[in-house]
C-alpha positions in Angstrom: -30.0 95.4 46.2 -29.7 92.7 43.7 -30.6 89.3 45.1 -28.5 86.6 43.5 -28.6 82.9 44.1 -25.5 81.1 45.1 -27.0 77.6 44.6 -29.9 75.7 43.2 -31.7 72.6 44.5 -32.6 69.4 42.8 -34.3 66.5 44.5 -36.6 63.6 43.7 -39.4 61.8 45.4 -40.8 58.4 44.4 -44.2 57.0 45.2 -44.2 53.2 44.9 -47.6 51.5 44.5 -48.7 47.9 45.0 -50.9 48.1 41.9 -49.9 49.7 38.5 -53.5 50.8 38.0 -53.4 52.8 41.2 -50.2 54.4 40.0 -51.8 55.3 36.7 -54.9 56.6 38.5 -52.8 58.9 40.7 -50.7 60.1 37.8 -53.8 61.1 35.8 -55.3 62.7 38.9 -52.3 64.8 39.5 -51.8 66.0 35.8 -54.2 69.0 36.0 -52.4 70.3 39.1 -49.0 69.4 37.7 -49.3 71.7 34.7 -49.7 74.7 37.1 -46.6 74.0 39.2 -43.9 75.2 36.8 -42.7 78.7 37.5 -39.6 80.8 36.9 -38.1 79.7 40.3 -39.1 76.0 40.4 -40.4 73.2 38.3 -41.6 69.7 39.0 -41.1 66.9 36.5 -43.4 63.9 36.9 -43.0 60.6 35.2 -44.1 57.0 35.5 -41.3 54.5 35.9 -41.5 50.7 35.7 -44.9 49.2 36.6 -45.5 50.9 39.9 -43.4 54.0 40.5 -44.5 57.6 40.2 -41.3 59.7 40.2 -41.2 63.5 40.9 -38.1 65.5 40.2 -37.9 69.0 41.8 -35.6 71.7 40.4 -35.6 75.0 42.3 -33.6 78.2 42.2 -34.1 79.0 45.9 -35.1 77.3 49.1 -38.5 78.9 49.4 -39.5 77.8 45.9 -38.2 74.3 46.7 -40.2 74.2 49.9 -43.4 75.2 48.0 -42.8 72.4 45.4 -42.1 69.7 48.0 -45.2 70.8 50.0 -47.3 70.3 46.9 -46.0 66.8 46.4 -46.5 66.0 50.1 -50.0 67.3 50.0 -50.7 65.1 46.9 -49.2 62.1 48.7 -51.5 62.7 51.7 -54.5 62.7 49.4 -53.4 59.4 47.9 -52.9 58.0 51.4 -56.4 59.1 52.5 -58.1 57.7 49.4 -56.2 54.4 49.6 -57.3 54.0 53.3 -61.0 54.6 52.3 -60.8 52.1 49.4 -59.5 49.2 51.6 
């Protein structure tokens, strides 16, 4: 049976930081992982916007690949949250 997709998914997530240096630090920290996330079924685009925004765009061919991509971003966000709590 040939599995075909009837739709694709595209979404975005923005992390807004109080300090542009923290945004840049997080961007640079995520870069090594970011390069591993592109696959045939899903890709994540990450870019800095303005002085304090880290923007992720997720494009997936199926819901399972989308979920995996969004989970990666959420996990990264949790790490940022934990580190920021420790540094306060």
